[in-house]
Residue frames relative to the residue before (quaternion, step in Angstrom):
aa qw qx qy qz dx dy dz
M 1.0000 0.0000 0.0000 0.0000 0.00 0.00 0.00
D 0.5033 -0.6694 0.4565 0.3002 3.55 -0.94 0.88
K 0.4072 -0.6454 0.5836 0.2777 3.50 -1.16 0.67
R 0.1349 -0.8061 0.5733 0.0580 3.61 -0.84 0.94
I 0.5013 -0.6294 0.4884 0.3377 3.52 -1.08 0.67
E 0.6508 -0.6001 0.3204 0.3373 3.54 -1.12 0.70
H 0.6694 0.5435 -0.3182 0.3940 3.58 1.00 -0.78
N 0.1469 -0.7398 0.6500 0.0930 3.55 -1.13 0.74
Y 0.1315 -0.8595 0.4937 0.0177 3.58 -0.30 1.27
S 0.8834 -0.1026 0.0442 0.4551 3.54 -0.83 1.14
G 0.7132 -0.4984 0.2703 0.4122 3.58 0.99 0.77
Y 0.5903 0.5913 -0.3730 0.4034 3.61 1.23 0.05
G 0.5390 -0.5992 0.4244 0.4127 3.58 1.22 0.03
S 0.5605 -0.5936 0.4567 0.3534 3.56 -1.24 -0.40
L 0.4962 -0.6248 0.5135 0.3158 3.52 -1.26 0.52
S 0.3418 -0.7713 0.5008 0.1937 3.58 -0.47 1.18
E 0.6628 -0.4902 0.3842 0.4157 3.55 -1.29 0.32
S 0.6899 0.4850 -0.2995 0.4462 3.58 0.87 -0.90
D 0.6670 0.4814 -0.3110 0.4761 3.60 0.99 -0.74
F 0.5980 0.5347 -0.3585 0.4775 3.58 1.09 -0.63
E 0.6572 0.5071 -0.3076 0.4651 3.58 0.95 -0.87
R 0.6472 0.5191 -0.3260 0.4532 3.59 0.94 -0.83
L 0.7152 0.4497 -0.2601 0.4675 3.56 0.83 -0.98
S 0.6710 0.4915 -0.3143 0.4575 3.61 0.90 -0.84
S 0.6276 0.5208 -0.3380 0.4697 3.61 1.06 -0.65
F 0.6289 0.5263 -0.3207 0.4740 3.57 1.04 -0.81
I 0.6640 0.5057 -0.2980 0.4632 3.59 0.92 -0.94
Y 0.6683 0.4944 -0.3076 0.4629 3.59 0.93 -0.85
T 0.6673 0.5242 -0.3069 0.4309 3.58 0.88 -0.94
H 0.8069 0.3282 -0.1468 0.4687 3.56 0.82 -1.00
F 0.7938 0.2724 -0.1411 0.5251 3.60 1.15 -0.50
G 0.4658 -0.7295 0.4069 0.2921 3.57 1.28 -0.08
I 0.5374 0.6214 -0.4052 0.4011 3.59 1.28 0.01
H 0.2368 -0.8003 0.5428 0.0940 3.54 -0.64 1.20
L 0.1036 -0.7964 0.5956 0.0175 3.57 -0.50 1.24
T 0.2292 -0.7749 0.5766 0.1205 3.58 -0.49 1.18
E 0.7152 -0.4362 0.3239 0.4397 3.55 -1.30 0.16
K 0.5813 0.5933 -0.3663 0.4193 3.58 1.17 -0.56
K 0.6791 0.4799 -0.2783 0.4806 3.58 1.23 -0.44
H 0.3346 0.7832 -0.4725 0.2266 3.58 1.31 0.07
Y 0.7282 0.4225 -0.2476 0.4794 3.58 0.68 -1.08
L 0.5923 0.5622 -0.3625 0.4492 3.60 1.09 -0.67
L 0.6613 0.4916 -0.3095 0.4746 3.59 0.89 -0.92
Q 0.6321 0.5439 -0.3347 0.4389 3.60 0.94 -0.85
T 0.7216 0.4430 -0.2641 0.4618 3.58 0.76 -0.98
R 0.6528 0.5211 -0.3295 0.4401 3.59 0.97 -0.77
L 0.6944 0.5063 -0.2860 0.4238 3.60 1.03 -0.72
V 0.4320 0.7059 -0.4616 0.3193 3.59 1.25 -0.18
K 0.6181 0.5646 -0.3345 0.4328 3.59 1.01 -0.84
R 0.6975 0.4629 -0.2799 0.4700 3.59 0.95 -0.85
L 0.6211 0.5281 -0.3498 0.4615 3.60 1.01 -0.73
R 0.6549 0.5098 -0.3053 0.4669 3.55 1.00 -0.85
A 0.6727 0.5096 -0.3037 0.4422 3.60 0.90 -0.93
L 0.7412 0.4009 -0.2098 0.4958 3.58 1.02 -0.83
Q 0.3492 -0.7512 0.4780 0.2920 3.57 1.33 -0.16
I 0.3417 0.7034 -0.5217 0.3411 3.51 0.98 1.03
S 0.3726 -0.8013 0.4387 0.1630 3.57 -0.80 1.01
S 0.8046 0.1655 -0.0966 0.5621 3.61 1.20 -0.22
Y 0.5983 -0.5706 0.4277 0.3654 3.54 -1.24 0.45
A 0.6045 0.5566 -0.3602 0.4416 3.59 1.06 -0.65
E 0.6529 0.4987 -0.3039 0.4824 3.57 0.98 -0.87
Y 0.6446 0.5176 -0.3244 0.4597 3.58 1.00 -0.78
A 0.6437 0.5186 -0.3242 0.4600 3.60 0.92 -0.87
D 0.6258 0.5264 -0.3308 0.4710 3.59 1.01 -0.81
Y 0.6644 0.5255 -0.2983 0.4399 3.57 0.93 -0.96
V 0.6738 0.4918 -0.2989 0.4636 3.60 0.88 -0.93
L 0.7069 0.4696 -0.2791 0.4492 3.57 0.78 -0.99
K 0.6290 0.5185 -0.3360 0.4718 3.59 1.11 -0.63
S 0.6639 0.4960 -0.3020 0.4712 3.60 1.00 -0.83
G 0.2530 -0.8131 0.4883 0.1907 3.57 1.09 -0.75
I 0.7460 -0.4191 0.2861 0.4313 3.54 -1.33 -0.04
N 0.6617 0.5021 -0.3170 0.4578 3.61 1.16 -0.41
G 0.5809 0.5761 -0.3768 0.4342 3.56 1.28 -0.05
D 0.6050 -0.5887 0.3998 0.3572 3.57 -1.14 0.61
E 0.6340 0.5837 -0.3499 0.3674 3.59 0.98 -0.75
A 0.5576 0.5979 -0.4001 0.4141 3.60 1.10 -0.54
F 0.7138 0.4355 -0.2480 0.4892 3.57 0.97 -0.86
E 0.5835 0.5390 -0.3739 0.4788 3.58 1.15 -0.52
M 0.6512 0.5257 -0.3060 0.4539 3.56 0.99 -0.87
I 0.7000 0.4595 -0.2917 0.4624 3.58 0.79 -0.95
D 0.5778 0.5838 -0.3713 0.4330 3.57 1.17 -0.51
V 0.7242 0.4080 -0.2567 0.4931 3.60 0.89 -0.85
V 0.6310 0.5304 -0.3366 0.4553 3.59 1.15 -0.52
S 0.6658 0.5044 -0.3030 0.4588 3.59 1.00 -0.81
T 0.5461 -0.6512 0.4282 0.3073 3.54 -1.12 0.69
N 0.0843 -0.8341 0.5347 0.1064 3.61 0.97 -0.91
K 0.3299 0.7396 -0.5123 0.2859 3.58 1.03 0.81
T 0.2336 0.7615 -0.5761 0.1833 3.56 -0.68 1.06
D 0.1218 -0.7793 0.6125 0.0514 3.55 -1.26 0.50
F 0.5580 -0.5389 0.4891 0.3988 3.55 -1.30 0.25
F 0.8663 0.0303 -0.0531 0.4957 3.56 -1.08 0.88
R 0.1736 0.7844 -0.5618 0.1972 3.54 0.97 0.91
E 0.8111 0.0676 -0.1151 0.5694 3.58 -0.93 0.93
K 0.0701 -0.8868 0.4563 0.0216 3.53 0.81 1.18
A 0.5132 0.6475 -0.4287 0.3655 3.62 1.15 -0.38
H 0.6206 0.5423 -0.3457 0.4487 3.59 1.08 -0.64
F 0.6705 0.4862 -0.2998 0.4734 3.58 0.98 -0.79
E 0.6167 0.5269 -0.3390 0.4766 3.58 1.10 -0.65
Y 0.6503 0.5061 -0.3134 0.4719 3.58 0.99 -0.81
L 0.6080 0.5504 -0.3408 0.4596 3.56 1.08 -0.75
S 0.7100 0.4673 -0.2617 0.4572 3.58 0.81 -1.02
E 0.7740 0.4137 -0.1960 0.4376 3.54 0.78 -1.07
T 0.8110 0.2967 -0.1207 0.4896 3.60 0.98 -0.80
L 0.7558 0.4221 -0.2347 0.4422 3.57 0.79 -0.98
I 0.6722 0.5285 -0.3169 0.4103 3.59 0.76 -0.97
P 0.6219 0.5359 -0.3703 0.4346 3.67 0.92 -0.65
Q 0.6047 0.5615 -0.3546 0.4397 3.59 1.19 -0.48
W 0.7409 0.3788 -0.2032 0.5161 3.57 1.17 -0.55
S 0.1459 0.8406 -0.5096 0.1118 3.58 1.15 0.55
G 0.8458 0.1577 -0.1449 0.4886 3.55 -0.83 1.05
Q 0.6186 0.5655 -0.3442 0.4232 3.58 1.22 -0.13
K 0.4751 -0.5837 0.5509 0.3608 3.53 -1.37 0.12
L 0.2165 -0.8045 0.5464 0.0861 3.58 -0.84 0.98
K 0.1283 -0.7722 0.6191 0.0637 3.56 -0.98 0.94
A 0.0240 -0.8026 0.5948 -0.0394 3.55 -0.77 1.10
W 0.1646 -0.7805 0.6001 0.0606 3.54 -1.17 0.70
S 0.1862 -0.7374 0.6421 0.0960 3.53 -0.94 1.01
A 0.1413 -0.8246 0.5463 0.0403 3.58 -0.11 1.33
G 0.7810 0.1130 -0.1503 0.5955 3.55 -0.56 1.19
C 0.1156 0.8864 -0.4403 0.0843 3.52 1.02 0.95
S 0.2788 -0.7631 0.5294 0.2444 3.60 1.22 -0.36
S 0.8218 -0.2632 0.1729 0.4748 3.62 -0.93 -0.82
G 0.7146 -0.5609 0.2250 0.3523 3.56 1.16 0.61
Q 0.4365 0.7253 -0.4628 0.2631 3.62 1.17 -0.12
E 0.6564 0.5021 -0.3211 0.4624 3.59 0.96 -0.79
A 0.6437 0.5277 -0.3208 0.4520 3.58 0.95 -0.86
Y 0.7031 0.4457 -0.2768 0.4801 3.59 0.91 -0.84
S 0.5627 0.5580 -0.3937 0.4658 3.60 1.15 -0.42
L 0.6402 0.5035 -0.3125 0.4888 3.57 1.03 -0.81
C 0.6339 0.5377 -0.3304 0.4471 3.59 0.96 -0.83
M 0.6477 0.5266 -0.3284 0.4420 3.59 0.92 -0.85
I 0.6752 0.4816 -0.2966 0.4735 3.57 0.88 -0.90
L 0.7050 0.4698 -0.2782 0.4526 3.58 0.83 -0.94
Q 0.6107 0.5292 -0.3506 0.4734 3.60 1.08 -0.62
Q 0.6288 0.5339 -0.3223 0.4645 3.55 1.04 -0.81
E 0.6820 0.4812 -0.2830 0.4725 3.56 0.95 -0.91
K 0.6173 0.5276 -0.3437 0.4716 3.58 1.09 -0.65
S 0.6416 0.5338 -0.3148 0.4521 3.58 0.99 -0.85
K 0.6914 0.4593 -0.2650 0.4907 3.57 1.10 -0.71
G 0.5112 -0.6589 0.4129 0.3660 3.58 1.25 -0.23
S 0.4157 0.7271 -0.4604 0.2942 3.58 1.25 0.18
I 0.7666 0.0962 -0.0644 0.6317 3.57 1.14 -0.68
S 0.5358 -0.6534 0.4287 0.3197 3.57 -1.14 0.57
D 0.7707 -0.1552 0.1354 0.6030 3.58 1.06 -0.74
Y 0.1263 -0.7894 0.5949 0.0833 3.57 -1.28 0.00
E 0.0396 -0.7457 0.6588 0.0913 3.49 -1.38 0.21
V 0.1833 -0.7825 0.5906 0.0726 3.54 -1.09 0.81
H 0.1368 -0.7819 0.6056 0.0559 3.55 -0.91 0.97
G 0.0570 -0.7778 0.6245 0.0433 3.54 -1.20 0.56
N 0.0844 -0.8004 0.5903 0.0607 3.56 -1.11 0.58
D 0.0777 0.7477 -0.6592 0.0191 3.51 -1.30 0.48
I 0.5111 -0.6576 0.4564 0.3130 3.57 -1.24 0.32
S 0.6627 0.5157 -0.2937 0.4568 3.57 1.25 -0.33
A 0.4071 -0.7163 0.5148 0.2371 3.57 -0.71 1.08
G 0.6460 0.5402 -0.3198 0.4342 3.56 1.01 -0.80
I 0.6871 0.4694 -0.2863 0.4750 3.56 0.90 -0.88
L 0.6344 0.5175 -0.3325 0.4681 3.61 1.10 -0.61
E 0.5877 0.5550 -0.3645 0.4624 3.57 1.14 -0.58
K 0.6307 0.5182 -0.3225 0.4792 3.58 1.05 -0.78
A 0.6487 0.5216 -0.3190 0.4532 3.58 0.96 -0.85
T 0.6651 0.5033 -0.2996 0.4632 3.58 0.97 -0.84
R 0.6539 0.5002 -0.3101 0.4755 3.61 1.00 -0.80
A 0.1599 -0.8458 0.4929 0.1268 3.59 1.14 -0.71
V 0.4498 0.6373 -0.4809 0.4005 3.55 1.01 0.91
Y 0.0073 0.8212 -0.5656 0.0751 3.57 -0.74 1.12
P 0.5990 -0.5431 0.4268 0.4050 3.59 -1.19 0.42
F 0.5846 -0.6142 0.4029 0.3444 3.57 -1.01 0.82
K 0.5988 0.5964 -0.3586 0.3963 3.59 1.07 -0.66
E 0.6155 0.5797 -0.3462 0.4065 3.60 1.18 -0.38
V 0.5382 0.6497 -0.4078 0.3492 3.61 1.20 -0.14
T 0.4005 0.7761 -0.4403 0.2083 3.59 1.25 -0.35
N 0.7676 0.3830 -0.1993 0.4737 3.58 0.83 -0.95
I 0.5525 0.6085 -0.3997 0.4060 3.59 1.25 -0.10
P 0.4946 -0.6612 0.4643 0.3203 3.64 -0.74 0.96
Y 0.6055 -0.6058 0.3786 0.3510 3.56 -1.00 0.87
E 0.6303 0.5435 -0.3379 0.4395 3.60 0.95 -0.81
F 0.6726 0.4868 -0.2886 0.4768 3.57 1.02 -0.81
R 0.5938 0.5717 -0.3686 0.4298 3.59 1.05 -0.68
K 0.6745 0.5063 -0.2928 0.4506 3.57 0.93 -0.92
K 0.7451 0.4395 -0.2257 0.4480 3.56 0.94 -0.89
Y 0.8468 0.2890 -0.0688 0.4412 3.52 0.82 -1.03
L 0.6935 0.4381 -0.2861 0.4953 3.60 1.23 0.13
L 0.1937 -0.7247 0.6486 0.1285 3.53 -1.20 0.70
R 0.2178 -0.7930 0.5569 0.1164 3.58 -0.87 0.90
S 0.4575 -0.6760 0.5063 0.2782 3.55 -1.00 0.86
K 0.5073 -0.6679 0.4624 0.2876 3.56 -1.21 0.48
Q 0.5278 0.6464 -0.4148 0.3627 3.59 1.21 -0.28
K 0.4051 -0.7398 0.4937 0.2116 3.54 -0.92 0.96
E 0.6978 0.3951 -0.2578 0.5390 3.56 1.10 -0.67
E 0.8406 -0.0211 -0.0503 0.5389 3.54 -0.84 1.08
P 0.0121 0.8338 -0.5507 0.0378 3.63 0.64 1.06
Q 0.1864 -0.7829 0.5885 0.0770 3.51 -1.18 0.68
I 0.2245 -0.7250 0.6230 0.1893 3.51 -1.36 0.21
R 0.1371 -0.7691 0.6154 0.1048 3.54 -1.27 0.42
I 0.5084 -0.6329 0.4912 0.3157 3.53 -1.07 0.76
V 0.5326 -0.6519 0.4332 0.3219 3.59 -0.93 0.88
P 0.6652 -0.5605 0.3211 0.3745 3.61 -1.10 0.69
N 0.6860 0.5031 -0.3269 0.4115 3.63 0.82 -0.85
L 0.6365 0.4758 -0.3384 0.5039 3.59 1.20 -0.35
R 0.6205 0.5537 -0.3491 0.4320 3.58 1.01 -0.76
T 0.6626 0.5085 -0.3166 0.4496 3.58 1.03 -0.71
K 0.6430 0.5334 -0.3167 0.4492 3.59 1.23 -0.40
A 0.6863 0.4536 -0.2706 0.5000 3.58 1.26 -0.33
Q 0.0862 -0.7871 0.6106 0.0149 3.57 -0.80 1.06
F 0.1404 -0.8176 0.5566 0.0448 3.57 -0.76 1.04
H 0.1331 -0.8071 0.5752 -0.0029 3.52 -0.97 0.99
R 0.3622 -0.6926 0.5743 0.2435 3.55 -1.10 0.70
I 0.1938 0.7746 -0.5634 0.2120 3.53 -0.14 1.33
N 0.2803 -0.7056 0.6281 0.1703 3.52 -1.04 0.90
L 0.4458 -0.7156 0.4650 0.2700 3.61 -0.70 1.01
L 0.6108 0.5287 -0.3574 0.4687 3.60 1.26 -0.13
D 0.4324 0.7092 -0.4602 0.3135 3.60 1.25 -0.14
E 0.5190 -0.6489 0.4623 0.3096 3.55 -1.10 0.70
I 0.7791 0.1671 -0.0841 0.5983 3.58 1.15 -0.64
Y 0.2109 -0.7371 0.6274 0.1368 3.55 -0.98 0.89
P 0.3515 -0.7703 0.4908 0.2056 3.65 -0.65 1.04
L 0.5051 0.6037 -0.4403 0.4319 3.55 0.86 1.05
A 0.5956 -0.5891 0.4116 0.3589 3.55 -1.17 0.59
K 0.4184 -0.6976 0.5258 0.2488 3.57 -1.28 0.32
D 0.5372 0.6277 -0.3877 0.4088 3.55 0.92 0.94
F 0.3250 0.7583 -0.5056 0.2525 3.58 1.09 0.65
Q 0.3468 -0.7196 0.5596 0.2210 3.55 -1.01 0.82
L 0.8097 0.1443 -0.0330 0.5679 3.56 1.15 -0.58
I 0.0147 0.7659 -0.6425 0.0183 3.56 -0.95 0.96
F 0.1633 -0.7416 0.6459 0.0779 3.54 -0.82 1.09
C 0.1098 0.7481 -0.6499 0.0767 3.59 -0.78 1.03
R 0.1795 0.8366 -0.4807 0.1917 3.52 0.44 1.29
N 0.8502 0.0712 -0.0938 0.5132 3.52 -1.00 0.95
T 0.5229 0.5830 -0.4238 0.4551 3.51 1.14 0.81
L 0.6655 0.5353 -0.2990 0.4256 3.57 0.96 -0.91
I 0.5483 0.6377 -0.3913 0.3737 3.61 1.18 -0.45
Y 0.6414 0.5431 -0.3259 0.4330 3.60 1.19 -0.39
F 0.7083 0.4721 -0.2412 0.4661 3.58 1.25 -0.33
D 0.4661 -0.6382 0.5221 0.3208 3.56 -1.21 0.50
S 0.7507 -0.4452 0.2449 0.4223 3.59 -1.25 0.29
P 0.6761 0.4815 -0.3295 0.4500 3.68 0.77 -0.83
T 0.6676 0.4905 -0.3027 0.4712 3.58 0.97 -0.85
K 0.6311 0.5344 -0.3248 0.4589 3.57 0.99 -0.84
K 0.6467 0.5192 -0.3229 0.4559 3.59 0.93 -0.86
K 0.6443 0.5271 -0.3206 0.4519 3.58 0.95 -0.88
I 0.6853 0.4892 -0.2849 0.4583 3.57 0.88 -0.97
V 0.6754 0.4947 -0.3037 0.4548 3.60 0.83 -0.96
T 0.6263 0.5318 -0.3333 0.4624 3.59 0.99 -0.81
H 0.6689 0.5015 -0.2903 0.4656 3.56 0.95 -0.92
L 0.6547 0.5084 -0.3159 0.4616 3.59 0.92 -0.87
C 0.6679 0.5150 -0.3095 0.4391 3.58 0.87 -0.92
S 0.6182 0.5478 -0.3495 0.4422 3.59 1.12 -0.59
H 0.6721 0.4755 -0.2935 0.4859 3.60 1.25 -0.32
L 0.5362 0.5985 -0.4163 0.4255 3.59 1.26 0.19
A 0.4412 -0.6341 0.5620 0.2958 3.53 -1.15 0.66
M 0.6220 -0.5145 0.4071 0.4274 3.57 -1.18 0.36
G 0.7802 0.2680 -0.2302 0.5162 3.56 -0.80 1.02
G 0.5158 0.6572 -0.4055 0.3710 3.58 1.31 -0.09
Y 0.3856 -0.7448 0.5166 0.1722 3.54 -1.29 0.39
L 0.1878 -0.7257 0.6519 0.1146 3.52 -1.21 0.74
V 0.0894 -0.7963 0.5981 0.0145 3.57 -0.80 1.05
I 0.1026 -0.7906 0.6023 0.0403 3.58 -0.79 1.05
G 0.6505 -0.5457 0.3644 0.3823 3.58 -1.27 0.23
F 0.6212 -0.5666 0.3975 0.3675 3.57 -1.21 0.50
S 0.6792 0.4694 -0.2951 0.4809 3.60 1.15 -0.46
E 0.6519 0.5146 -0.2990 0.4699 3.59 1.30 0.01
S 0.1141 -0.7883 0.6021 0.0550 3.55 -1.25 0.44
L 0.1870 -0.7609 0.6109 0.1134 3.55 -1.17 0.70
L 0.3033 0.7988 -0.4748 0.2106 3.58 1.25 0.38
D 0.6611 0.4948 -0.3117 0.4700 3.59 1.19 -0.41
M 0.6562 0.4906 -0.3046 0.4858 3.58 1.29 0.12
D 0.4395 -0.6705 0.5320 0.2725 3.55 -1.19 0.64
M 0.1463 -0.8360 0.5253 0.0611 3.56 0.18 1.29
K 0.5806 0.5845 -0.3807 0.4200 3.59 1.10 -0.54
A 0.6189 0.5459 -0.3391 0.4516 3.57 1.10 -0.69
M 0.6836 0.4307 -0.2689 0.5243 3.58 1.23 -0.45
H 0.4529 -0.6974 0.4264 0.3559 3.58 1.35 0.10
M 0.4865 0.6338 -0.4405 0.4093 3.54 1.07 0.85
S 0.1522 -0.7918 0.5894 0.0500 3.55 -0.96 0.95
L 0.4317 -0.6904 0.5187 0.2605 3.58 -0.96 0.90
I 0.2339 -0.7903 0.5570 0.1026 3.58 -0.59 1.21
K 0.7291 -0.1797 0.1365 0.6462 3.51 1.07 -0.88
P 0.7137 -0.4460 0.2683 0.4688 3.64 -1.09 0.36
T 0.8436 0.1295 -0.1828 0.4880 3.55 -0.91 1.17
I 0.7149 0.3927 -0.2597 0.5169 3.66 1.21 0.01
Y 0.0496 -0.8013 0.5955 -0.0301 3.57 -0.73 1.16
Q 0.2010 -0.7724 0.5926 0.1087 3.56 -1.16 0.71
K 0.4120 -0.6930 0.5360 0.2504 3.55 -1.06 0.80
I 0.0592 -0.8298 0.5545 -0.0216 3.57 -0.65 1.12
C-alpha cells in the first residue's frame, strides 16, 4: 500500500507516493524540472486547479489521464503551467539592465541588436528589454532591434502577447519609460496598463521547451537573458540548456543569468564562454 502524506486537500484525497513518482518522472523527462520529495505537497496543492477543471475525482485518475495523453496532449502543458512559478517583474535585477545600457550597448553602436528572453513567462523581461532598446534606438545608439521570448505555456505566452498587466507592476519601471511606453486603462477598480503598440510589434514570442533538441531561432543573438530559470533544473539538464543557448549567440554575444544562479559547475571555456563579471558571460 502506498504511503500517503498526511494532508487531505479540498476533498480530492492525497497524492500517493507512486502517483507523485509517476508525475514527477513525467515532468522531469519532458520538461527537465526536477521535483524532489520536498515538492510532494506543493505538487498536490497546485494540481487541485486541474482536477477541478477536468472534473477528475482523484490524483490517481489524473496521473492516468496525463500519462495516457502524453507529451503531445494539451494537459501536459496545462499541468506544467500550474506547477511552474511564472514569477517575473519589469526590470527585475535592475543591475543587469544598467550594465546593458552603460557598458554593452556602446559596443554595438550603429548596429541592429537581437535579444532573447529565454523562459520569458508573461513577458515583463522582454518588454523591459524593448524599453531600453527603443530608447537607445531613439538616441541613435543602435540602428534597430528585435526581442524574442519563449516559454512552454501557451496560456502564459498569450498574456505576453496581449501585454496587459496590473497597474501595481509599474513600480520598477523608470518614470521616463512609464510616460513613453505604457497605456493606462480608465477603470478605477483594478487598473491596468498595456505596452504601447510600437513596442509590442518588436517583441516576438515562441512556444519553445528549453529541452527541445532544436530551437527554431537564428544563431545570431548578441544578447540572451536566461535568468531565474536555470534554478529549476538539475546539473545535467542545466548543462544541456546552457550549451544550447550559447550556440545561438553570435561571436562576442553575451549570456546573462540570474543572481541566484551559478554556472561554476560547468566548463564554460569548452563552450567558448568567458566570465566577464558575476552572472555575465561573453562568447569568445
